[in-house]
N, C-alpha and C positions, 0 to 999 in steps of 0.2 A: 603345455606350459599356460598359466592363467590369463585371463583378461584383467587390466586393470580399470575398478569400478573408474565411471564419469566423474569428473570432476567439477562440477560449478562453480562459477567465481561472479558477487553480483557485481553490477557494475560499478562502476565507481562513483565517489561524488563528484558533484558538477567542476566544483576549484580544483582537486585530483587531476578530471577528465582532462579539464583546459591544460595542466599544463603539461599535461604529456601528451595531446594533441599539437602542440607548441614545441616540444621537443622530440616528434618527429615528421615535422612542416621539412621536407627536403633533405631525410638524412636516409642516405644509404648502410651507414654505418653502423653494424650494432654488436658492439664488445661486451664480454659477460667477463664477472667476476665469480669466478668458485673460488672458497677460500682463498679466499683473499689472488692467486693467481689466475689472468688477462685467459679470456679465451676466446679467437673470432671466430663467430661462428661461420659454418658453409651455407652457399646461399640456400641451397631450399630449409632448412633450419635457421636461415635466418629469417625470410620470404614467413616463415610459419609464426617465429614472435613476432613480429613489425604486423602480420598481422593479428592478431591475436592483443598486442598492444594497440591499435590504430581502433579495432573492436572496445577495447576495455572504453579507453578515450574520448570513444563516442555515446558512455554509460550502459554499452547494453551488457547483458548478462553474459556470461561465453563459457559454453561446458569444455572440457579440453577433453580425447578419448584417446585410446588407438584401436587399430584394425587390424585383426589377426590375418595375414593374405593368407588366402586360398587358391591355390593354383588345378590346373584342369588334369584328366587323369593322362589327356602326352602331354605338357609342362611334367608331371609328378618321374613318368615314366621317364622323362630322357633326366631328369634332375636324379632318379637311382640310379642311372646306367641299367636301365630293366627295359623290356617289351609293355608297349600300352596294354597285348595284350597278359601279358602275366601279372602286371599289375590291376587289372580287371579283377583278372581274377583271384587275388589276393583280398580284392575288398569284397569280396561274394562272400567270401569266408570268415572275414570279417578280419583277419589278418591285419588290414591296415581302416581306421575308420577315415567313413566316407561321407561326407553332407551330399545330399540330394539337393539341386535349383530347377527345379522342374524334373524333367526328363533328365539333365544331368548331373554327372558325379562332378564335386570339387572336395579336396584332401588340402588339411593344412599342412603346410610346410611343414611344421612343427613336426609332425604327425612322420612326414615322409622323413625327419631328419633323424627322429627318434627310432626309428626300425633300418635302418644306415646304420644309427650305431649300438643296433643288437646283434645286425650283418658283422660287425668288425671283431664286435667282441665276443661269440661266438667260431669269428676265424680261429682266432688270436687262441681261442681254448683248444682247437681240432688241433692246431702245429702244437700248443703245448703240449697235450696231452697226447700223442704224435712222438712230440721227441721224448718224452717221458716215458713211453714205453718203449721205443727204441733205446730207450737207459736201460732198463729194468733187462731189457730183454742179451742187450753186451755185456752185463756185470752178470747174467746168473744167474738172475733174481728171478 
């Protein structure tokens, strides 16, 4: 999963910034229209949007980016349903990418999810091959 490059937006002109600041004053309700449909933002999204708008209303330049979640090996092992030791061995063999923060290993959630999906597909293939082999043996082929 690639991260989207940060987006930088220049501060608003003074008049627009003042109008936005007045609109935000004492407002807790942020409603968004997407393709003509009204959407109420959940709390965390609302807070992020209000913060962004408040910064723009002060004439600040704003940068918006995303942060990819990194897991400890214990968290990743728990998510994958495997032992911590087995996961560490896989990272040592390069089967799952790992980043080091000092001496601590960190694993992207996307990498664990990709490994789990690969395991699921491999299991489905094994089942299919086993079933196909049994069918062939039963027909005398």
